[in-house]
C-alpha positions in Angstrom: -23.3 54.9 -26.8 -23.3 51.0 -26.7 -24.8 49.3 -29.6 -26.1 46.4 -29.3 -25.4 45.7 -26.1 -28.1 43.8 -24.6 -28.8 41.7 -27.8 -24.8 41.0 -27.8 -24.7 39.8 -24.1 -27.5 37.0 -25.3 -25.0 35.6 -27.1 -22.1 35.2 -24.3 -23.2 32.6 -23.3 -23.9 30.9 -25.8 -20.2 31.7 -27.4 -19.0 30.7 -24.0 -20.7 27.5 -24.0 -19.8 26.7 -27.5 -15.9 27.2 -27.0 -15.5 26.1 -23.5 -17.4 22.9 -23.1 -15.6 21.5 -26.9 -12.2 22.9 -25.2 -13.3 21.7 -21.3 -14.0 17.5 -23.5 -10.7 18.1 -25.7 -8.4 18.5 -22.5 -10.4 15.5 -20.6 -9.6 13.4 -23.9 -5.8 14.4 -24.1 -5.2 13.5 -20.6 -6.8 10.2 -21.4 -5.0 9.5 -24.4 -1.7 10.7 -22.9 -2.0 8.4 -19.9 -2.8 5.5 -22.2 -0.2 5.7 -24.9 2.5 6.7 -22.6 4.2 3.4 -23.4 3.4 3.2 -27.3 5.1 4.5 -29.7 5.5 8.2 -30.3 3.6 7.6 -33.5 0.8 6.2 -32.0 0.7 8.8 -29.7 1.0 11.7 -32.1 -2.0 10.3 -34.0 -3.4 9.6 -30.3 -3.6 12.7 -29.5 -4.4 14.3 -32.5 -7.8 12.1 -32.0 -7.7 14.2 -28.9 -8.2 17.2 -30.4 -9.9 16.4 -33.5 -13.0 14.7 -31.9 -14.2 16.2 -29.7 -13.8 19.5 -31.9 -15.9 17.8 -34.0 -18.5 16.6 -32.4 -18.7 18.5 -29.1 -18.3 22.0 -31.1 -21.9 21.1 -32.5 -23.8 19.9 -29.6 -22.6 22.4 -27.4 -23.8 25.5 -29.8 -27.1 23.2 -29.9 -27.9 22.7 -26.7 -26.7 26.6 -26.1 -28.9 27.9 -29.0 -32.3 25.3 -27.6 -31.5 26.8 -23.6 -31.5 30.3 -24.6 -34.9 30.2 -26.9 -35.9 28.3 -23.0 -35.0 31.3 -21.2 -36.8 33.6 -23.9 -39.7 31.6 -23.4 -40.1 31.7 -20.2 -39.6 35.4 -20.1 -42.7 36.1 -22.7 -44.3 34.0 -21.1 -43.3 36.0 -17.0 -44.0 38.7 -19.4 -47.4 37.8 -20.1 -48.6 36.7 -16.7 -47.6 40.1 -15.3 -49.4 42.2 -17.9 -52.6 43.3 -18.7 -53.5 42.1 -21.7 -55.9 45.3 -23.3 -53.9 47.8 -22.2 -50.1 46.9 -22.0 -50.0 47.7 -18.4 -48.9 45.7 -15.1 -51.9 44.0 -13.3 -52.8 44.1 -9.8 -51.0 41.3 -9.0 -47.7 42.4 -10.8 -48.1 46.3 -9.5 -48.4 45.7 -6.2 -46.1 43.0 -5.9 -43.4 45.8 -8.3 -44.7 48.9 -5.8 -43.8 46.7 -2.5 -40.6 45.8 -3.9 -39.9 49.0 -5.0 -40.7 50.6 -2.0 -38.5 48.3 0.2 -35.9 49.1 -2.3 -36.4 53.2 -2.0 -32.5 54.8 -0.8 -32.9 57.7 1.9 -31.9 60.4 0.2 -31.0 62.6 4.1 -33.4 61.1 6.5 -36.7 60.8 3.6 -37.5 58.1 1.4 -39.7 60.6 -1.3 -42.6 59.0 -3.1 -45.7 58.6 -4.5 -49.0 56.4 -5.7 -51.1 58.0 -7.9 -54.9 55.9 -8.6 -56.3 57.3 -11.9 -60.3 56.7 -12.4 -62.2 56.9 -16.4 -65.0 60.0 -15.1 -68.2 58.1 -16.6 -66.9 55.1 -18.2 -70.4 53.3 -17.6 -71.8 55.4 -20.3 -68.8 55.1 -22.5 -69.9 51.2 -22.5 -73.7 51.6 -22.5 -73.5 53.7 -25.4 -71.2 52.3 -27.5 -70.9 48.8 -26.8 -68.0 46.8 -25.0 -66.0 46.6 -27.6 -65.7 50.7 -28.3 -64.8 50.8 -24.1 -61.9 48.1 -24.5 -60.4 51.0 -27.1 -61.3 54.0 -24.8 -59.5 52.2 -22.3 -56.1 51.7 -24.6 -55.8 55.4 -25.3 -56.8 56.5 -21.3 -53.9 53.7 -21.1 -51.4 54.7 -23.6 -52.2 58.8 -22.6 -50.8 57.6 -19.2 -47.6 56.0 -20.0 -46.7 58.5 -22.3 -47.2 61.1 -19.1 -45.2 58.9 -16.6 -41.5 59.6 -16.1 -38.9 56.9 -17.3 -38.6 54.3 -13.8 -42.5 55.3 -12.9 -44.5 51.7 -13.2 -47.9 52.0 -14.4 -50.4 49.4 -13.7 -53.8 49.0 -14.4 -55.3 47.7 -11.6 -59.4 46.1 -12.4 -61.7 48.0 -14.9 -61.4 51.4 -15.5 -58.7 52.1 -12.2 -55.1 52.6 -13.6 -52.3 52.6 -10.8 -48.8 55.0 -10.9 -46.2 54.7 -8.7 -43.9 57.7 -8.7 -40.0 57.1 -6.9 -38.1 59.6 -5.7 -40.5 62.2 -6.1 -41.4 65.2 -3.9 -45.5 67.1 -4.0 -44.6 69.2 -7.1 -43.4 66.4 -9.0 -46.3 64.4 -8.5 -48.6 67.5 -9.1 -46.8 67.6 -12.2 -47.2 64.4 -13.5 -50.6 64.3 -12.5 -51.5 67.4 -14.0 -50.1 66.0 -17.0 -52.0 62.7 -17.6 -54.7 64.2 -16.5 -54.0 66.8 -20.2 -53.2 64.1 -22.0 -56.9 62.5 -21.6 -58.5 65.2 -21.8 -57.1 65.7 -24.9 -57.5 62.3 -26.6 -60.1 62.2 -30.2 -62.2 59.2 -28.9 -64.9 58.7 -32.1 -66.9 56.2 -31.3 -70.4 55.1 -34.1 -69.6 58.5 -36.1 -69.5 60.4 -32.5 -66.9 62.2 -30.9 -67.0 61.8 -26.7 -65.3 63.3 -23.9 -62.8 61.3 -21.9 -61.0 62.6 -18.4 -59.9 61.0 -15.4 -60.2 61.6 -11.3 -56.7 61.2 -10.4 -56.0 61.1 -6.6 -52.4 60.8 -5.3 -50.6 60.2 -1.9 -46.9 61.7 -1.4 -45.4 60.1 1.3 -41.2 60.5 2.6 -41.4 58.1 5.0 -41.0 54.1 4.2 -44.4 52.5 4.5 -46.1 49.2 2.2 -48.0 49.3 -0.6 -51.6 49.2 1.3 -51.1 52.8 3.7 -50.3 54.2 0.7 -53.3 53.0 -2.0 -55.4 53.7 0.9 -54.8 57.2 1.1 -54.2 57.7 -2.6 -57.7 56.1 -3.1 -60.1 58.1 -0.7 -58.2 61.2 -2.9 -59.6 60.3 -5.5 -63.5 59.8 -4.2 -62.5 63.3 -3.5 -61.5 64.4 -7.1 -65.0 61.9 -7.9 -67.2 64.7 -5.3 -66.1 67.7 -7.0 -66.9 67.1 -10.4 -64.0 65.1 -11.9 -61.5 65.7 -14.1 -59.6 67.0 -11.6 -56.2 65.7 -9.5 -56.4 65.6 -6.0 -53.6 64.6 -3.9 -52.3 64.4 -0.1 -49.2 64.6 1.8 -48.3 62.6 4.5 -45.3 61.2 6.9 -44.9 58.2 8.6 -45.1 59.1 12.7 -44.3 55.5 14.0 -47.6 55.1 15.4 -49.3 55.0 11.7 -49.6 58.0 8.8 -49.8 62.1 9.7 -51.2 64.2 7.6 -49.2 66.8 6.1 -52.0 68.5 4.4 -54.8 67.7 2.0 
């Protein structure tokens, strides 16, 4: 097991600049002084070599250390800004733009298993959420959303992606999964939300979500998957809510062919 790997990796560039930078300065100074003082007596040449070593080390080492630390701070700040720009502030899920872009990229990068590229997209919507806001206020509605988002994130697999698509709607991308695996994840997160203990103003309110999803076995794009998953979400809503409805499809070349509903 590697301990402190990421932290050690972050300090390696700083160590590299702090060591290699001054050494480069020493080599340049040595080369200059050797040529410049070649005709001078040996005592002066020795002093010139000593100065070429001590002065660059004394000046360059602190400079390169300071410079490297500032670069590290800037890189860390840029990563934080990138994370804030990609994350929904309320639920800590990816925002819609970041989620869509990430799914598109992962769809392109999926490695075929035989002749197939397996995966699934789930769309999750909180049931009757307007009642929560109307009855308990938007502050408590936000608390309910954070609980739902936490339940969804805790129910997916490592490597799956969760995004807030807007309002009370979430998306989950499941790479390299078949129909059974997608159903397992969808049911697990549905039950996790159903078991949430949401209490507002002294009243317990039952939370639930409807899940629509599409399982694919060919390369495709996010918009096509989203359309099919959204259709299944509406079917789940119309069939009583708090349920999962998935559809299997394949890309026939002329468009999607529905395998089952």
